[in-house]
N, CA, C and O atoms as a MOPAC input file, in Angstrom:
PM7 MOZYME 1SCF
protein

 N     87.09900 1   -37.12200 1   -31.43100 1
 C     87.15000 1   -37.40700 1   -32.69300 1
 C     85.71600 1   -38.19500 1   -33.17500 1
 O     85.09000 1   -38.01600 1   -34.22000 1
 N     85.43600 1   -39.06300 1   -32.13500 1
 C     84.06100 1   -39.82500 1   -32.19800 1
 C     82.96900 1   -38.91100 1   -32.27700 1
 O     82.08100 1   -38.95300 1   -33.12900 1
 N     83.07400 1   -38.08300 1   -31.35100 1
 C     81.85900 1   -37.04400 1   -31.12500 1
 C     81.79900 1   -36.04400 1   -32.55500 1
 O     80.67000 1   -35.71000 1   -32.91500 1
 N     82.82100 1   -35.62900 1   -33.26200 1
 C     82.76600 1   -34.87500 1   -34.32300 1
 C     82.22100 1   -35.85300 1   -35.55800 1
 O     81.47300 1   -35.35000 1   -36.39700 1
 N     82.56600 1   -37.11900 1   -35.65100 1
 C     82.30800 1   -37.70500 1   -36.80200 1
 C     80.64200 1   -38.12300 1   -36.31600 1
 O     79.90800 1   -38.37700 1   -37.27200 1
 N     80.11300 1   -38.19700 1   -35.16700 1
 C     78.65500 1   -38.26700 1   -34.95000 1
 C     77.88300 1   -37.10300 1   -35.34500 1
 O     76.76200 1   -37.22200 1   -35.83900 1
 N     78.53000 1   -35.79900 1   -35.11200 1
 C     77.63900 1   -34.68200 1   -35.43400 1
 C     77.80600 1   -34.44000 1   -36.90500 1
 O     76.88300 1   -33.86700 1   -37.48400 1
 N     78.91400 1   -34.81900 1   -37.61000 1
 C     79.10700 1   -34.78700 1   -38.96200 1
 C     78.10500 1   -35.65400 1   -39.85600 1
 O     77.55000 1   -35.25000 1   -40.87800 1
 N     77.96000 1   -37.09700 1   -39.20000 1
 C     76.83400 1   -38.00400 1   -39.77800 1
 C     75.49100 1   -37.24000 1   -39.55200 1
 O     74.76500 1   -36.97300 1   -40.51000 1
 N     75.19000 1   -36.91500 1   -38.35100 1
 C     73.94700 1   -36.43200 1   -37.93500 1
 C     73.36000 1   -35.16800 1   -38.86600 1
 O     72.15300 1   -34.96900 1   -38.99700 1
 N     74.57400 1   -34.20400 1   -39.60100 1
 C     74.15600 1   -33.35300 1   -40.25200 1
 C     73.75500 1   -33.96000 1   -41.64400 1
 O     72.77900 1   -33.47100 1   -42.21200 1
 N     74.41500 1   -34.95100 1   -42.20600 1
 C     74.13300 1   -35.61000 1   -43.34100 1
 C     72.69700 1   -36.31900 1   -43.21600 1
 O     71.95600 1   -36.36800 1   -44.19700 1
 N     72.32000 1   -36.87900 1   -41.94700 1
 C     71.10200 1   -37.51300 1   -41.86900 1
 C     69.97400 1   -36.47100 1   -42.14900 1
 O     69.06100 1   -36.63200 1   -42.96000 1
 N     70.15200 1   -35.49500 1   -41.44300 1
 C     69.02000 1   -34.34000 1   -41.57600 1
 C     68.77400 1   -33.90500 1   -42.79100 1
 O     67.61200 1   -33.63000 1   -43.09100 1
 N     69.79300 1   -33.76100 1   -43.70400 1
 C     69.60800 1   -33.64600 1   -45.23600 1
 C     69.01500 1   -34.44200 1   -45.93900 1
 O     68.20800 1   -34.06600 1   -46.78900 1
 N     69.30900 1   -35.73900 1   -45.71400 1
 C     68.72300 1   -37.00900 1   -46.58000 1
 C     67.19500 1   -36.76900 1   -46.10400 1
 O     66.33200 1   -36.81000 1   -46.98100 1
 N     66.89800 1   -36.57700 1   -45.06800 1
 C     65.65200 1   -36.88000 1   -44.56400 1
 C     64.73600 1   -35.73700 1   -44.91700 1
 O     63.51900 1   -35.92400 1   -44.91400 1
 N     65.28900 1   -34.47200 1   -45.24500 1
 C     64.37500 1   -33.16600 1   -45.78400 1
 C     64.33200 1   -33.26200 1   -47.22600 1
 O     63.70400 1   -32.43600 1   -47.88800 1
 N     65.02000 1   -34.30500 1   -47.79400 1
 C     64.77800 1   -34.24000 1   -49.24200 1
 C     63.95900 1   -35.45900 1   -49.85500 1
 O     64.24400 1   -36.58400 1   -49.44500 1
 N     63.02100 1   -35.31700 1   -50.75100 1
 C     62.47400 1   -36.19000 1   -51.45000 1
 C     62.83500 1   -36.34800 1   -52.92400 1
 O     62.92700 1   -35.42900 1   -53.73800 1
 N     63.02000 1   -37.61500 1   -53.14200 1
 C     63.64700 1   -37.85500 1   -54.58000 1
 C     62.75500 1   -39.00500 1   -55.24900 1
 O     62.41600 1   -40.05100 1   -54.69700 1
 N     62.48500 1   -38.64900 1   -56.38300 1
 C     61.89500 1   -39.70900 1   -57.32900 1
 C     62.64000 1   -40.56800 1   -58.03100 1
 O     63.51900 1   -40.00100 1   -58.68000 1
 N     62.60100 1   -41.95700 1   -58.15800 1
 C     63.45500 1   -42.60400 1   -58.95800 1
 C     62.77200 1   -43.23200 1   -60.00800 1
 O     61.54400 1   -43.15100 1   -59.97000 1
 N     63.30900 1   -43.86100 1   -60.97000 1
 C     62.90300 1   -44.32700 1   -62.13100 1
 C     61.69700 1   -45.44300 1   -62.00400 1
 O     61.52100 1   -46.09400 1   -60.97400 1
 N     60.90000 1   -45.57400 1   -63.17600 1
 C     59.79300 1   -46.44100 1   -62.94900 1
 C     60.07300 1   -47.81300 1   -62.64900 1
 O     60.97700 1   -48.39900 1   -63.24400 1
 N     59.28300 1   -48.44800 1   -61.66100 1
 C     59.56500 1   -49.74000 1   -61.37300 1
 C     58.10000 1   -50.50500 1   -61.61300 1
 O     57.11000 1   -50.30600 1   -60.90900 1
 N     58.15200 1   -51.28400 1   -62.58100 1
 C     56.74000 1   -51.86200 1   -63.00000 1
 C     56.12900 1   -50.55600 1   -63.66500 1
 O     56.65300 1   -49.76000 1   -64.44500 1
 N     54.95100 1   -50.58500 1   -63.15500 1
 C     54.00900 1   -49.26100 1   -63.58000 1
 C     53.89300 1   -48.23700 1   -62.65800 1
 O     52.99700 1   -47.41300 1   -62.83800 1
 N     54.63900 1   -48.13200 1   -61.69300 1
 C     54.84300 1   -47.10100 1   -60.84900 1
 C     56.02600 1   -46.35100 1   -60.70300 1
 O     57.05000 1   -46.86900 1   -61.14900 1
 N     56.12300 1   -45.03300 1   -60.07300 1
 C     57.08900 1   -44.53500 1   -59.92900 1
 C     57.48700 1   -44.44700 1   -58.39100 1
 O     56.71700 1   -43.96000 1   -57.56300 1
 N     58.64200 1   -44.91000 1   -58.08900 1
 C     58.99900 1   -44.85700 1   -56.79200 1
 C     59.73000 1   -43.49700 1   -56.21800 1
 O     60.63600 1   -42.84900 1   -56.74300 1
 N     59.05100 1   -43.27400 1   -54.98100 1
 C     59.40300 1   -42.11800 1   -54.36700 1
 C     59.83100 1   -42.35900 1   -53.14800 1
 O     59.09400 1   -43.07800 1   -52.47400 1
 N     60.99400 1   -41.90000 1   -52.56000 1
 C     61.62600 1   -41.88900 1   -51.34600 1
 C     62.47300 1   -40.70400 1   -50.76200 1
 O     63.12500 1   -39.86800 1   -51.38800 1
 N     62.31600 1   -40.83000 1   -49.50000 1
 C     63.13100 1   -39.65000 1   -48.85900 1
 C     64.53800 1   -40.22500 1   -48.55500 1
 O     65.35700 1   -39.42200 1   -48.10800 1
 N     64.90400 1   -41.43500 1   -48.72900 1
 C     66.07800 1   -41.87700 1   -48.46100 1
 C     66.65200 1   -42.72000 1   -49.75300 1
 O     65.78000 1   -43.08700 1   -50.54100 1
 N     67.90000 1   -43.04200 1   -50.04100 1
 C     68.38000 1   -44.09200 1   -51.14900 1
 C     67.87200 1   -45.41900 1   -50.55900 1
 O     67.99200 1   -45.88100 1   -49.42400 1
 N     67.20000 1   -45.94900 1   -51.78700 1
 C     66.93100 1   -47.37900 1   -51.38600 1
 C     67.77300 1   -48.36000 1   -52.08600 1
 O     68.22800 1   -48.09200 1   -53.19800 1
 N     68.03100 1   -49.60300 1   -51.43800 1
 C     68.96200 1   -50.49000 1   -52.00500 1
 C     68.35000 1   -51.05300 1   -53.12300 1
 O     69.16200 1   -51.62300 1   -53.85200 1
 N     66.99100 1   -51.09400 1   -53.57300 1
 C     66.30800 1   -51.75000 1   -54.85900 1
 C     66.45100 1   -50.70400 1   -55.73100 1
 O     66.15500 1   -51.00200 1   -56.88900 1
 N     66.86700 1   -49.39000 1   -55.52500 1
 C     66.86500 1   -48.41100 1   -56.65700 1
 C     68.35500 1   -48.19700 1   -57.31100 1
 O     68.60500 1   -47.29900 1   -58.11500 1
 N     69.32200 1   -49.18000 1   -56.83300 1
 C     70.62600 1   -48.64200 1   -57.47700 1
 C     70.48800 1   -48.84000 1   -59.10400 1
 O     71.20600 1   -48.13700 1   -59.81600 1
 N     69.66900 1   -49.69200 1   -59.65400 1
 C     69.79800 1   -49.79800 1   -61.16200 1
 C     68.82800 1   -48.88700 1   -61.69200 1
 O     68.65600 1   -49.04800 1   -62.90100 1
 N     67.99300 1   -47.78700 1   -61.06000 1
 C     66.96600 1   -46.95500 1   -61.50400 1
 C     67.65800 1   -45.52800 1   -61.41700 1
 O     68.42100 1   -45.25600 1   -60.49000 1
 N     67.34300 1   -44.60200 1   -62.46400 1
 C     68.01100 1   -43.27100 1   -62.46200 1
 C     67.13900 1   -42.41200 1   -61.55900 1
 O     65.92500 1   -42.57900 1   -61.44000 1
 N     67.81500 1   -41.52500 1   -60.96400 1
 C     67.21300 1   -40.72000 1   -59.97800 1
 C     66.71500 1   -39.54400 1   -60.46900 1
 O     67.53400 1   -38.74200 1   -60.91600 1
 N     65.32100 1   -39.20800 1   -60.48700 1
 C     64.61500 1   -38.24300 1   -60.93400 1
 C     64.72500 1   -36.96500 1   -60.41400 1
 O     65.81400 1   -36.56200 1   -60.00500 1
 N     63.72000 1   -36.27200 1   -60.38000 1
 C     63.64000 1   -34.84800 1   -59.71400 1
 C     63.57900 1   -35.12900 1   -58.09200 1
 O     63.05100 1   -36.11000 1   -57.56800 1
 N     64.24800 1   -34.03300 1   -57.41100 1
 C     64.27500 1   -34.10100 1   -56.14200 1
 C     63.61300 1   -32.86800 1   -55.86600 1
 O     63.68400 1   -31.91600 1   -56.64200 1
 N     62.74900 1   -32.83100 1   -54.42500 1
 C     62.25800 1   -31.95000 1   -53.79600 1
 C     62.54500 1   -31.49100 1   -52.50400 1
 O     62.39900 1   -32.27900 1   -51.57000 1
 N     62.98900 1   -30.16700 1   -52.26200 1
 C     63.42800 1   -29.84500 1   -51.11300 1
 C     62.58700 1   -29.56500 1   -49.99400 1
 O     61.40200 1   -29.61300 1   -50.32300 1
 N     62.76000 1   -29.30900 1   -48.87000 1
 C     61.96800 1   -29.18900 1   -47.72400 1
 C     60.78900 1   -28.29100 1   -48.02100 1
 O     59.65200 1   -28.70500 1   -47.79900 1
 N     61.01200 1   -27.01900 1   -48.53600 1
 C     60.21600 1   -26.08700 1   -48.84000 1
 C     59.09200 1   -26.36300 1   -49.98700 1
 O     58.00100 1   -25.79400 1   -50.02300 1
 N     59.52100 1   -27.26900 1   -50.85300 1
 C     58.27500 1   -27.69600 1   -51.84100 1
 C     57.47500 1   -28.68900 1   -50.90600 1
 O     56.24700 1   -28.61500 1   -50.86000 1
 N     58.18000 1   -29.62500 1   -50.15600 1
 C     57.43700 1   -30.57800 1   -49.47200 1
 C     56.35700 1   -29.93500 1   -48.41200 1
 O     55.28000 1   -30.46700 1   -48.14200 1
 N     56.78700 1   -28.81400 1   -47.91100 1
 C     55.62700 1   -28.00800 1   -47.00500 1
 C     54.60000 1   -27.48300 1   -47.81000 1
 O     53.41100 1   -27.54200 1   -47.49500 1
 N     55.07400 1   -26.91800 1   -48.94400 1
 C     53.94400 1   -26.41200 1   -49.67500 1
 C     52.86300 1   -27.15800 1   -50.05100 1
 O     51.68800 1   -26.79700 1   -49.98400 1
 N     53.36100 1   -28.41700 1   -50.52800 1
 C     52.33600 1   -29.50500 1   -50.87200 1
 C     51.41100 1   -30.19300 1   -49.79700 1
 O     50.43500 1   -30.88500 1   -50.08500 1
 N     51.84100 1   -29.91400 1   -48.52900 1
 C     51.27100 1   -30.50900 1   -47.61800 1
 C     49.82600 1   -29.60700 1   -47.23600 1
 O     48.86200 1   -30.09700 1   -46.64900 1
 N     49.91700 1   -28.23700 1   -47.69400 1
 C     49.14400 1   -27.30200 1   -47.35300 1
 C     47.93500 1   -27.26000 1   -48.46600 1
 O     46.85400 1   -26.73400 1   -48.20600 1
 N     48.19200 1   -27.79100 1   -49.57000 1
 C     47.09500 1   -27.80400 1   -50.56600 1
 C     46.01600 1   -28.73200 1   -50.45600 1
 O     46.04500 1   -29.95700 1   -50.33600 1
 N     45.07900 1   -27.95000 1   -50.51600 1
 C     43.71000 1   -28.62700 1   -50.01900 1
 C     43.05400 1   -29.13000 1   -51.43800 1
 O     43.21500 1   -28.50400 1   -52.48600 1
 N     42.28400 1   -30.35800 1   -51.33100 1
 C     41.63300 1   -30.67300 1   -52.49600 1
 C     40.45000 1   -30.63100 1   -52.23700 1
 O     40.10300 1   -31.11100 1   -51.15800 1
 N     39.47900 1   -30.07600 1   -53.08700 1
 C     38.08700 1   -30.04400 1   -53.19600 1
 C     37.26800 1   -31.15800 1   -53.60400 1
 O     37.24300 1   -31.45000 1   -54.79900 1
 N     36.43500 1   -31.97500 1   -52.57100 1
 C     35.78000 1   -33.03200 1   -52.93900 1
 C     34.72300 1   -32.82600 1   -54.04500 1
 O     34.03000 1   -31.81300 1   -54.14300 1
 N     34.67400 1   -33.90100 1   -54.87000 1
 C     33.66800 1   -33.82400 1   -56.08700 1
 C     34.11000 1   -32.89700 1   -57.12100 1
 O     33.33500 1   -32.60500 1   -58.03100 1
 N     35.37400 1   -32.37100 1   -57.06200 1
 C     35.81900 1   -31.38800 1   -58.28000 1
 C     35.66900 1   -32.12200 1   -59.54700 1
 O     35.85800 1   -33.33100 1   -59.68500 1
 N     35.32200 1   -31.30900 1   -60.43900 1
 C     35.35200 1   -32.16300 1   -61.79000 1
 C     36.70200 1   -32.58800 1   -62.37600 1
 O     37.77800 1   -32.02700 1   -62.16600 1
 N     36.51700 1   -33.48700 1   -63.01700 1
 C     37.80200 1   -34.26400 1   -63.68900 1
 C     38.47600 1   -33.10100 1   -64.86100 1
 O     37.71600 1   -32.48500 1   -65.60800 1
 N     39.60500 1   -32.95200 1   -64.89600 1
 C     40.20200 1   -32.12700 1   -65.76100 1
 C     39.94500 1   -32.61900 1   -67.26700 1
 O     39.98800 1   -33.82500 1   -67.50800 1
 N     39.71500 1   -31.82100 1   -68.13400 1
 C     39.24800 1   -32.18500 1   -69.67000 1
 C     40.38200 1   -33.06600 1   -70.14300 1
 O     40.07500 1   -34.09300 1   -70.74800 1
 N     41.73500 1   -32.76800 1   -69.92500 1
 C     42.89800 1   -33.47300 1   -70.34600 1
 C     43.26700 1   -34.73600 1   -69.80500 1
 O     44.28000 1   -35.29500 1   -70.22500 1
 N     42.45700 1   -35.31900 1   -68.79500 1
 C     42.58700 1   -36.28700 1   -67.89600 1
 C     42.28400 1   -37.53400 1   -68.95300 1
 O     41.31500 1   -37.59900 1   -69.71000 1
 N     43.49200 1   -38.63300 1   -68.79900 1
 C     43.57300 1   -39.55000 1   -69.50600 1
 C     42.02200 1   -40.57500 1   -69.02700 1
 O     41.66700 1   -40.78800 1   -67.86800 1
 N     41.36700 1   -41.03700 1   -70.20400 1
 C     40.22700 1   -41.76500 1   -69.64700 1
 C     40.44700 1   -42.95600 1   -70.73300 1
 O     41.03900 1   -42.95300 1   -71.81200 1
 N     39.58900 1   -44.19600 1   -69.88300 1
 C     39.93200 1   -45.61400 1   -70.53600 1
 C     38.33900 1   -45.82300 1   -70.80000 1
 O     37.47400 1   -45.35600 1   -70.05900 1
 N     38.06300 1   -46.65400 1   -72.05600 1
 C     36.77300 1   -46.82900 1   -72.44100 1
 C     36.39200 1   -48.02900 1   -71.74700 1
 O     37.22200 1   -48.81800 1   -71.29400 1
 N     34.98300 1   -48.19800 1   -71.64600 1
 C     34.37800 1   -49.11400 1   -71.04000 1
 C     34.89300 1   -50.71100 1   -71.13600 1
 O     35.10800 1   -51.49600 1   -70.21200 1
 N     35.01700 1   -50.91500 1   -72.61700 1
 C     35.63300 1   -52.43700 1   -72.69000 1
 C     36.78300 1   -52.61500 1   -72.51800 1
 O     37.16300 1   -53.78400 1   -72.44900 1
 N     37.76400 1   -51.51800 1   -72.38600 1
 C     39.02700 1   -51.85600 1   -72.02400 1
 C     39.19600 1   -51.97300 1   -70.39600 1
 O     40.05300 1   -52.65200 1   -69.83000 1
 N     38.28900 1   -51.24200 1   -69.82700 1
 C     38.28100 1   -51.26900 1   -68.14300 1
 C     37.67500 1   -52.82000 1   -67.82600 1
 O     38.19600 1   -53.54800 1   -66.98100 1
 N     36.66100 1   -53.16000 1   -68.51900 1
 C     35.87700 1   -54.39600 1   -68.18500 1
 C     36.88500 1   -55.48100 1   -68.66600 1
 O     36.79900 1   -56.56200 1   -68.08400 1
 N     37.73400 1   -55.36800 1   -69.54500 1
 C     39.02300 1   -56.57800 1   -69.73200 1
 C     39.75000 1   -56.48200 1   -68.66700 1
 O     40.06400 1   -57.52500 1   -68.09300 1
 N     40.18700 1   -55.20900 1   -68.15400 1
 C     41.31000 1   -55.12200 1   -67.19900 1
 C     40.58400 1   -55.81500 1   -65.70200 1
 O     41.19600 1   -56.47300 1   -64.86100 1
 N     39.32000 1   -55.49600 1   -65.67800 1
 C     38.44200 1   -56.09400 1   -64.68300 1
 C     38.75200 1   -57.62700 1   -64.39000 1
 O     39.20700 1   -58.19600 1   -63.39800 1
 N     38.35100 1   -58.05300 1   -65.57700 1
 C     38.24400 1   -59.45600 1   -65.70100 1
 C     39.76200 1   -60.13300 1   -65.56300 1
 O     39.90000 1   -61.25100 1   -65.06700 1
 N     40.61600 1   -59.53500 1   -65.93300 1
 C     42.14000 1   -60.01900 1   -65.88000 1
 C     42.32500 1   -59.99900 1   -64.33100 1
 O     42.63900 1   -61.02600 1   -63.73000 1
 N     42.13900 1   -58.90100 1   -63.74800 1
 C     42.20800 1   -58.62800 1   -62.27700 1
 C     41.58400 1   -59.67400 1   -61.58000 1
 O     42.28900 1   -60.20200 1   -60.72100 1
 N     40.23700 1   -60.19200 1   -61.74800 1
 C     39.55100 1   -61.03300 1   -61.07700 1
 C     40.18400 1   -62.52600 1   -61.23000 1
 O     40.35900 1   -63.31700 1   -60.30300 1
 N     40.45800 1   -62.71600 1   -62.47400 1
 C     41.19500 1   -64.02200 1   -62.81800 1
 C     42.53800 1   -64.17200 1   -61.94400 1
 O     42.89500 1   -65.27000 1   -61.51600 1
 N     43.23500 1   -63.01600 1   -61.72000 1
 C     44.62200 1   -63.21700 1   -61.07400 1
 C     44.27800 1   -63.49400 1   -59.50500 1
 O     44.82500 1   -64.31300 1   -58.76600 1
 N     43.14700 1   -62.52300 1   -59.17600 1
 C     42.91300 1   -62.73800 1   -57.72500 1
 C     42.30400 1   -64.16300 1   -57.37800 1
 O     42.40000 1   -64.65200 1   -56.25200 1
 N     41.69000 1   -64.76300 1   -58.40500 1
 C     40.94200 1   -66.06500 1   -58.31100 1
 C     41.97200 1   -67.22500 1   -58.48200 1
 O     41.64200 1   -68.32000 1   -58.02700 1
 N     43.20600 1   -67.09800 1   -59.10100 1
 C     44.23300 1   -67.99800 1   -59.06400 1
 C     44.97500 1   -67.58600 1   -57.61100 1
 O     45.49400 1   -68.53300 1   -57.01900 1
 N     45.05900 1   -66.43600 1   -57.06500 1
 C     45.69900 1   -66.54000 1   -55.85700 1
 C     44.75600 1   -67.05300 1   -54.93000 1
 O     45.21400 1   -67.81300 1   -54.07700 1
 N     43.50700 1   -66.80000 1   -54.90500 1
 C     42.98500 1   -67.39700 1   -53.87200 1
 C     42.90100 1   -68.84600 1   -53.90700 1
 O     42.80000 1   -69.40700 1   -52.81600 1
 N     42.93000 1   -69.70600 1   -55.18500 1
 C     43.05200 1   -71.19600 1   -55.25300 1
 C     44.36300 1   -71.42700 1   -54.69600 1
 O     44.40300 1   -72.39600 1   -53.93800 1
 N     45.34800 1   -70.86100 1   -54.84800 1
 C     46.67500 1   -71.14600 1   -54.18900 1
 C     46.70800 1   -71.17000 1   -52.88400 1
 O     47.28200 1   -72.03400 1   -52.22100 1
 N     45.93500 1   -69.97400 1   -52.33400 1
 C     45.96300 1   -70.00500 1   -50.89000 1
 C     44.96500 1   -71.28500 1   -50.23100 1
 O     45.21500 1   -71.82500 1   -49.15300 1
 N     44.09600 1   -71.54900 1   -50.88600 1
 C     43.26500 1   -72.69600 1   -50.31200 1
 C     44.00800 1   -73.92300 1   -50.31900 1
 O     43.86100 1   -74.73400 1   -49.40500 1
 N     44.93800 1   -74.16400 1   -51.45200 1
 C     45.71300 1   -75.33100 1   -51.50800 1
 C     46.85800 1   -75.39800 1   -50.35300 1
 O     47.04400 1   -76.43700 1   -49.72000 1
 N     47.62900 1   -74.18200 1   -50.11900 1
 C     48.70600 1   -73.84300 1   -49.02200 1
 C     47.87800 1   -74.14900 1   -47.70400 1
 O     48.42800 1   -74.81900 1   -46.83000 1
 N     46.70200 1   -73.73300 1   -47.53600 1
 C     46.09700 1   -73.84500 1   -46.20600 1
 C     45.68600 1   -75.09300 1   -45.80400 1
 O     45.53700 1   -75.42200 1   -44.62700 1
 N     45.46800 1   -75.90900 1   -46.91900 1
 C     45.33900 1   -77.49300 1   -46.74100 1
 C     46.42600 1   -78.23000 1   -46.33200 1
 O     46.40900 1   -79.17200 1   -45.54000 1
 N     47.45600 1   -77.72100 1   -46.95600 1
 C     48.76700 1   -78.47200 1   -46.68700 1
 C     49.16700 1   -77.84700 1   -45.33200 1
 O     49.82200 1   -78.56300 1   -44.57400 1
 N     48.90700 1   -76.81500 1   -45.00800 1
 C     49.41200 1   -76.24200 1   -43.73000 1
 C     48.53500 1   -77.12900 1   -42.44700 1
 O     49.00900 1   -77.40400 1   -41.34400 1
 N     47.29700 1   -77.43800 1   -42.88600 1
 C     46.46600 1   -77.84200 1   -41.86400 1
 C     46.82300 1   -79.27400 1   -41.76900 1
 O     46.70400 1   -79.87300 1   -40.70100 1
 N     47.30900 1   -79.91700 1   -42.98000 1
 C     47.92100 1   -81.55300 1   -42.83000 1
 C     49.30400 1   -81.66400 1   -41.89000 1
 O     49.54500 1   -82.59500 1   -41.12100 1
 N     50.14100 1   -80.52000 1   -42.12600 1
 C     51.28800 1   -80.60600 1   -41.26700 1
 C     51.08600 1   -79.90900 1   -39.85000 1
 O     52.00000 1   -79.83100 1   -39.03000 1
 N     49.92000 1   -79.45400 1   -39.65600 1
 C     49.42800 1   -78.89500 1   -38.29200 1
 C     50.47900 1   -77.68100 1   -38.03700 1
 O     51.07300 1   -77.63800 1   -36.96000 1
 N     50.66200 1   -76.88000 1   -38.85000 1
 C     51.56800 1   -75.52000 1   -38.64800 1
 C     50.65200 1   -74.44700 1   -38.38900 1
 O     50.27700 1   -73.80400 1   -39.37000 1
 N     50.11000 1   -74.05300 1   -36.96800 1
 C     49.32000 1   -73.21900 1   -36.60700 1
 C     49.63600 1   -71.63100 1   -37.24000 1
 O     48.64900 1   -70.97700 1   -37.57800 1
 N     50.93000 1   -71.05200 1   -37.39000 1
 C     51.18800 1   -69.87500 1   -37.81000 1
 C     50.86100 1   -69.75700 1   -39.30000 1
 O     50.44400 1   -68.71500 1   -39.80500 1
 N     51.09700 1   -70.98900 1   -40.02700 1
 C     50.94600 1   -70.93600 1   -41.32600 1
 C     49.33800 1   -71.04600 1   -41.48000 1
 O     48.90900 1   -70.38700 1   -42.42800 1
 N     48.64000 1   -71.55200 1   -40.94200 1
 C     47.19200 1   -71.67200 1   -40.96700 1
 C     46.50900 1   -70.54600 1   -40.67000 1
 O     45.43400 1   -70.35300 1   -41.23800 1
 N     47.03700 1   -69.55600 1   -39.67900 1
 C     46.50500 1   -68.40800 1   -39.47900 1
 C     46.74600 1   -67.55600 1   -40.70700 1
 O     45.77600 1   -66.98900 1   -41.21000 1
 N     48.11500 1   -67.39700 1   -41.30400 1
 C     48.53100 1   -66.69200 1   -42.31200 1
 C     47.55200 1   -66.97000 1   -43.59500 1
 O     46.93000 1   -66.11400 1   -44.22300 1
 N     47.56800 1   -68.16700 1   -43.79200 1
 C     46.71200 1   -68.43000 1   -44.96300 1
 C     45.21600 1   -68.24200 1   -44.91500 1
 O     44.55000 1   -67.92500 1   -45.90000 1
 N     44.68200 1   -68.47700 1   -43.59400 1
 C     43.15100 1   -67.95500 1   -43.51800 1
 C     43.17000 1   -66.47100 1   -43.62700 1
 O     42.22300 1   -65.98500 1   -44.24500 1
 N     44.00300 1   -65.71100 1   -43.17900 1
 C     43.93000 1   -64.19700 1   -43.40900 1
 C     43.97300 1   -63.90000 1   -44.82800 1
 O     43.17600 1   -63.13200 1   -45.36600 1
 N     45.00100 1   -64.57100 1   -45.49600 1
 C     44.98400 1   -64.27000 1   -46.89100 1
 C     43.87900 1   -64.49400 1   -47.78300 1
 O     43.55800 1   -63.72100 1   -48.68600 1
 N     43.25500 1   -65.67900 1   -47.47200 1
 C     41.76800 1   -66.11100 1   -47.98100 1
 C     40.75100 1   -65.00700 1   -47.63600 1
 O     40.04800 1   -64.44300 1   -48.47500 1
 N     40.74700 1   -64.78900 1   -46.46600 1
 C     39.85100 1   -63.57200 1   -46.35900 1
 C     40.06300 1   -62.39000 1   -46.92000 1
 O     39.05600 1   -61.76900 1   -47.26000 1
 N     41.30900 1   -61.81600 1   -47.14500 1
 C     41.45100 1   -60.39700 1   -47.89400 1
 C     41.20200 1   -60.64700 1   -49.26500 1
 O     40.48100 1   -59.85000 1   -49.86500 1
 N     41.77900 1   -61.82800 1   -49.98400 1
 C     41.41300 1   -62.07800 1   -51.41400 1
 C     39.75000 1   -62.25200 1   -51.61200 1
 O     39.23900 1   -61.52900 1   -52.46800 1
 N     39.06300 1   -62.97800 1   -51.02400 1
 C     37.53700 1   -62.95100 1   -50.98500 1
 C     37.19600 1   -61.36000 1   -50.94900 1
 O     36.74200 1   -60.87600 1   -51.98600 1
 N     37.35500 1   -60.65500 1   -50.00400 1
 C     37.06600 1   -59.35700 1   -49.90200 1
 C     37.23700 1   -58.54900 1   -51.19100 1
 O     36.32800 1   -57.97200 1   -51.78700 1
 N     38.53100 1   -58.58800 1   -51.53800 1
 C     39.08100 1   -58.06200 1   -52.74500 1
 C     38.02100 1   -58.39300 1   -54.07100 1
 O     37.37000 1   -57.60800 1   -54.76100 1
 N     38.12500 1   -59.78300 1   -54.12000 1
 C     37.13700 1   -60.40100 1   -55.18000 1
 C     35.70200 1   -59.79500 1   -55.15600 1
 O     35.16700 1   -59.49800 1   -56.22400 1
 N     35.08500 1   -59.60800 1   -54.00600 1
 C     33.86600 1   -59.02400 1   -53.76900 1
 C     33.48900 1   -57.68500 1   -54.17500 1
 O     32.37000 1   -57.27900 1   -54.48800 1
 N     34.85500 1   -56.90900 1   -54.11000 1
 C     34.82500 1   -55.57100 1   -54.48000 1
 C     35.00000 1   -55.05600 1   -56.00800 1
 O     34.96200 1   -53.91000 1   -56.45600 1
 N     35.17900 1   -56.14200 1   -56.56900 1
 C     35.28900 1   -55.95600 1   -58.08400 1
 C     34.04500 1   -55.84100 1   -58.88600 1
 O     33.24800 1   -56.77600 1   -58.81200 1
 N     33.76900 1   -54.81900 1   -59.64300 1
 C     32.54100 1   -54.64900 1   -60.26900 1
 C     32.01800 1   -55.89500 1   -61.03800 1
 O     30.93900 1   -55.84900 1   -61.62800 1

């Protein structure tokens, strides 16, 4: 009986792995997964793609430096500059928070926390330097 249940469960597992589903928007992103996720219970399930469609999309080749389609949405320079400024401010606020957290970790002499905060600071500084 246990063997039968095992094989029955195995059949459903392979079906779940072979199917990719998109879930409702989470923030500004669409969540896509090949298994049901705990965090998507409240989000409606969208279109699902079977194994055949997934295989055909893997073989699609993209041409580098291909022209942008004419109907592709574009953002004007002023809007992009405003978005970059907002992003820079958010990253700067995070950097300031990490510096404070690093100081507190150094006072309490917690080596793992110190290492983590230093890594976060390095990544935030790198991200800030890449903003135009």
